[in-house]
C-alpha positions in Angstrom: -18.1 2.3 5.6 -16.3 -1.0 4.8 -18.1 -3.9 6.4 -16.7 -7.1 8.0 -14.8 -9.9 6.3 -18.0 -11.6 5.2 -18.6 -8.8 2.7 -18.4 -9.9 -0.9 -15.2 -8.9 -2.7 -17.0 -6.6 -5.2 -18.9 -4.9 -2.4 -15.7 -4.4 -0.4 -13.9 -3.0 -3.4 -16.6 -0.4 -4.1 -16.8 0.6 -0.4 -13.0 1.0 -0.1 -12.9 3.0 -3.4 -15.6 5.3 -2.1 -14.0 5.7 1.3 -10.5 6.7 0.0 -12.1 9.0 -2.6 -13.8 10.8 0.2 -10.7 11.3 2.5 -8.3 12.1 -0.4 -8.1 15.9 0.5 -6.9 15.2 4.0 -5.0 11.9 3.4 -1.4 13.3 3.3 -1.9 15.5 6.4 -3.3 12.6 8.4 -0.6 10.2 7.3 2.1 12.6 8.7 0.1 13.4 11.8 -0.9 9.8 12.8 2.5 8.3 12.1 4.6 11.2 13.4 6.2 11.3 10.0 7.9 7.9 10.3 5.8 6.6 7.4 8.2 8.4 5.1 11.2 6.5 6.5 9.3 3.2 6.0 8.6 4.1 2.4 12.3 4.9 1.8 13.4 1.5 3.0 10.8 -0.2 0.8 11.8 1.9 -2.2 15.5 1.1 -1.7 14.6 -2.6 -1.7 12.6 -2.2 -4.9 15.3 -0.5 -6.9 18.2 -2.7 -5.6 18.3 -4.6 -9.0 18.1 -1.4 -11.0 14.7 -1.9 -12.6 13.8 -0.2 -15.8 10.0 -0.2 -15.3 8.3 0.2 -11.9 4.7 0.0 -10.9 3.5 1.6 -7.7 0.2 0.0 -7.1 -2.4 1.5 -4.6 -0.3 4.6 -5.1 -2.9 6.9 -3.4 -1.6 10.4 -3.5 1.6 9.3 -5.1 4.2 9.5 -2.3 5.8 6.2 -3.1 5.8 6.7 -6.9 7.4 10.2 -6.4 10.1 8.8 -4.1 10.9 6.0 -6.6 11.3 8.4 -9.4 13.6 10.6 -7.4 15.7 7.6 -6.3 15.7 6.0 -9.8 15.3 8.8 -12.3 16.3 6.6 -15.1 13.4 4.2 -14.5 9.9 4.5 -15.9 7.6 4.8 -12.9 3.8 4.3 -13.2 1.4 5.0 -10.3 -1.9 3.2 -10.3 -4.9 3.3 -7.9 -8.7 2.9 -8.2 -9.6 6.1 -6.4 -9.6 9.0 -8.9 -9.5 11.8 -6.4 -6.3 10.3 -4.9 -4.8 10.2 -8.4 -5.6 13.8 -9.1 -3.7 14.9 -6.0 -0.8 12.6 -7.1 -0.7 14.3 -10.5 -0.7 17.7 -8.9 2.3 16.8 -6.7 4.2 15.4 -9.7 3.7 18.5 -11.7 4.9 20.7 -8.8 8.1 18.6 -8.5 8.6 18.5 -12.3 8.5 14.7 -12.3 7.0 12.8 -15.3 5.0 10.0 -13.8 1.8 8.7 -15.4 -0.9 8.0 -12.9 -3.8 5.8 -14.0 -6.9 4.2 -12.6 -6.5 0.4 -12.2 -8.1 -2.5 -10.3 -5.5 -4.6 -8.5 -7.5 -7.8 -9.3 -7.5 -7.2 -13.0 -4.5 -5.0 -13.9 -4.6 -3.3 -17.3 -1.0 -4.2 -18.1 0.5 -7.0 -20.3 2.4 -10.0 -18.9 6.0 -9.3 -17.7 5.5 -5.6 -18.1 7.4 -4.4 -14.9 10.8 -5.2 -13.3 9.5 -4.1 -9.9 6.1 -3.5 -8.2 5.6 -1.6 -4.9 2.6 -1.4 -2.7 2.8 0.8 0.4 -0.1 0.4 2.9 -2.6 -0.6 0.3 -2.4 -4.4 0.0 -4.7 -5.0 2.9 -7.5 -3.1 1.1 -7.6 -5.5 -1.8 -10.7 -7.6 -1.9 -8.9 -10.9 -2.7 -5.3 -11.3 -1.6 -4.6 -14.4 -3.6 -6.0 -13.0 -6.8 -4.0 -9.8 -6.3 -0.8 -11.8 -5.9 -1.5 -13.8 -9.0 -2.0 -10.6 -11.0 1.2 -9.1 -9.5 3.2 -12.2 -10.5 1.7 -12.0 -14.0 2.8 -8.4 -14.6 6.3 -8.9 -13.2 9.1 -9.8 -15.6 11.3 -12.8 -14.9 13.7 -11.8 -12.1 11.3 -9.0 -11.0 10.7 -7.9 -7.5 7.5 -7.2 -5.5 7.7 -5.1 -2.3 4.7 -5.0 0.0 4.9 -2.5 2.9 2.0 -3.1 5.3 0.7 -3.0 8.9 0.5 -6.5 10.3 -1.8 -7.2 13.3 -0.4 -5.5 16.4 2.4 -7.4 18.1 1.9 -9.3 21.4 3.1 -7.9 24.7 2.9 -4.6 26.4 4.0 -2.5 23.5 1.4 -4.2 21.3 -1.4 -3.5 23.7 -0.4 0.2 23.9 -0.3 0.3 20.1 -3.6 -1.4 19.9 -5.1 1.1 22.3 -3.8 4.0 20.1 -4.9 2.3 16.9 -8.4 1.5 18.1 -9.2 4.6 20.2 -7.0 7.6 19.6 -6.4 7.2 15.8 -10.1 6.9 14.8 -10.9 10.0 16.9 -8.1 12.2 15.4 -8.7 10.8 11.9 -12.4 11.4 12.1 -12.0 14.9 13.5 -9.5 16.0 10.8 -11.0 14.2 7.8 -14.7 14.5 8.7 -15.1 10.8 8.0 -14.9 8.8 11.3 -15.8 5.5 9.6 -12.7 5.6 7.4 -10.4 5.7 10.4 -12.4 3.0 12.2 -11.8 0.9 9.2 -8.1 1.3 9.4 -7.5 -0.6 12.7 -10.2 -3.1 11.8 -8.5 -3.9 8.5 -5.1 -4.2 10.3 -6.5 -6.7 12.9 -7.9 -8.8 10.0 -4.7 -8.7 7.9 -2.6 -11.9 7.8 0.3 -12.3 10.1 3.7 -11.8 8.4 4.4 -15.5 8.1 1.0 -16.1 6.6 1.4 -13.4 4.0 4.9 -14.9 3.2 3.2 -18.3 2.6 0.6 -16.7 0.3 3.3 -15.0 -1.7 5.3 -18.2 -2.0 2.2 -20.1 -3.1 1.8 -17.4 -5.9 5.3 -18.2 -7.0 7.5 -15.7 -5.2 10.7 -16.4 -3.3 9.8 -14.4 -0.2 11.4 -12.9 2.8 10.3 -10.2 5.2 11.5 -7.6 7.7 9.8 -6.2 10.7 10.2 -2.5 11.8 9.3 -0.2 14.6 8.6 -2.9 17.2 6.5 -5.0 15.0 4.0 -2.4 13.7 5.2 -2.5 10.1 6.4 -5.3 7.9 8.2 -5.2 4.5 7.7 -8.4 2.4 10.1 -8.8 -0.6 9.1 -11.3 -3.2 11.4 -12.2 -6.2 10.1 -14.3 -9.1 
């Protein structure tokens, strides 16, 4: 189980890697079930933003089982799309899905804090619901800025802390009580789905993440969706 925010970055990285490796077989089913399928719509919006400037090379980081990378390849078939993640069982599922769809996408293991790519390698980078799992947000943003070519675009799709007000309280109740119970029941790993709401509560507010991205060198804007439960940050360099 991933511990609290006092955990050292290396320890957090190992714990998150192990956790996502363990839940890989049930990951897609739970995504659809717990979001009622709306996560696919969120990914589509982020993918559209990523390909707006017709990138030639796209990196989907924290690709998991490859949903975002596969979508990007379908929307921009002329682009070279690479999926990267540090959980090997997730990557194997992504490879299987790509083969079934007849899509050529290399999936490789990578650490977001030390990406195995040269400077200015990509025209666009996407991260869908994986950024909050990185052990050091500032270091990750520095690496992302490094691998993006001049004029490149970073798109981060993520769950910010629940919004204030009645809707936010209902969402927090679902997130803290219902989701861990369903996720644990289906996946057999209750701690993984207790980690999800805990990680969201600790994640920076949208304006704070925007400031971090700007400090890393990005010109940043963001949009909020679904009553405040999801945010898309777009950073151009």
